[in-house]
C-alpha positions, 0 to 999 in steps of 0.5 A: 829244300832244293837250295839246301840239297843243291848247296850240299851237293856242291859243297865238297867240290867247293871245299876241294877247289878252295883248298887248291886255290888256298895253295895259290893264295899262300903264294900271293900272301908271300908277295902281298903281305911279306914282301909288300909287292903287288905281283900280277905274274900269278895270272900267268904262272898258275896256267904255266903250272897246269900246262907243264903238269898236264903236258908232262903227264900226257908224255909219261912223266910220273905225276910227282916229277910233273908236279916238281917241274910245274913248281920249277916253271913257276919259279922261273916265271917269278925270277923273270919278274924279279929280274925285270923289277930289280935289275931293270928298274921296272916297277913290280906291278908292271914287271908282273904284267909283262911276265904275265903277258909273255906267259900267255904265248908261252903257255899256248906253246907248252900245251901245243908241244908236239902239235903241228902249229905248236900252239893249243889253248886247251889240253884235256887229261883223263883220270881213267887213263892216267894216275892223277893225284886229285880229280873232281870225279871222286870229290863226293866219295867217302874213300881215300881217293877223295881229293880233299884228303890229298889236298889236306896233306899238301896244305900241311906239308907246304905250311910246315916247309914255309914256316920252317923256311921263314925261320931260317936266315934267308927267310928272315932276310925276306921278311926284313926286306918286306917290312923295311927295305932301308933298315934291311939294307942298313943291316947288310941285307942285299934286298934285291936278291931277297925280292927275286927269291921271294917272287920265285917262291910265291910263283912256284906255289902258284904254279903248283896250285895250277898243276893240282887244278889242271888235274882236278878239273881234268884239263889245262886251259889258257884262261884258267888263271884269269882273275887269280890275283883277285881270288888270292887277295880275297883269300888273304883278306878274308883269312885276315879279317875272320881269323886274324884275332885267333892267329895273333898271340899264339906260339905258331902265329905264322903257321896259323896265319898261313892256314887262315889264308887257305881257309879264306880261299875255301870260304870264298868258294863256299860263298860262290856256291851259295850264290849259284845254289840261289839260282843267281845268273851266272853272267853276274858271277864276276860282278858278285865276286868283285863286290865280295872282294871289295867288301872284305878289302874295306873291312880292315879299314872300316874296323880301324876307323870305327876303333879310332872313333870309339877311342876318341869318344872314350878320351872325350 
């Protein structure tokens, strides 16, 4: 009974956090699945979005404009990674690591804007003093100020815009670049700008997620993006494994897939809340997260292997 009560109390917060990280997971999906690039910039760009949004809000900038600047900051981070990869020949994974490394110092300076040493690792913001879009304080309220409603609107709008964009000529060129770069070049597509633009969109979404996360938790922190790529990949794989068959063969398959990715992030956080409700040691949370991600990453391979073995038996 105590487990059930603890879990139900934590469930609204898990859903809200999962939806925020779901926006980040959609950004990871664009690079990992569409562009076929393992981009590690996200660990830094998520914090960049949070830092930019919080510092601008504290300085009187309207919330919506602060969110747009956070999105733009993420796009700049993605642009840098893309240029390092396409113009300087640095492998994508190393280019992402370099950008992430640089963003650590940049994020400290963003949050330290206006201070004596121009560096700060944590920047609080209060919902009592500022008109925040989402806040953990209201996550259990059955009212319009519950952040879950705002996040649902955000997800629907983002999925709608991405679905429209990837149906345009530029969006199709991005998809072609990820599917087969050589064939895309043979069709006259300049794949380098496509990769850069894809990385910009991806990290823009990640930074937007960071901006919402900073508001939700009431602060931006230099370590808030640590392990973001793991959560993003987990959400992508969980969504693919659990909802893959439901998404295929439908009229709006791509839109359903994007919603499935966001749902994967929600499920990931619900699973974590189950672990916490079971009173497992919090020191082992990262270990458990790694085990969960490893299980879901291996499921597609194991399912394929099982299907191949079953097919061989039928032939025999």
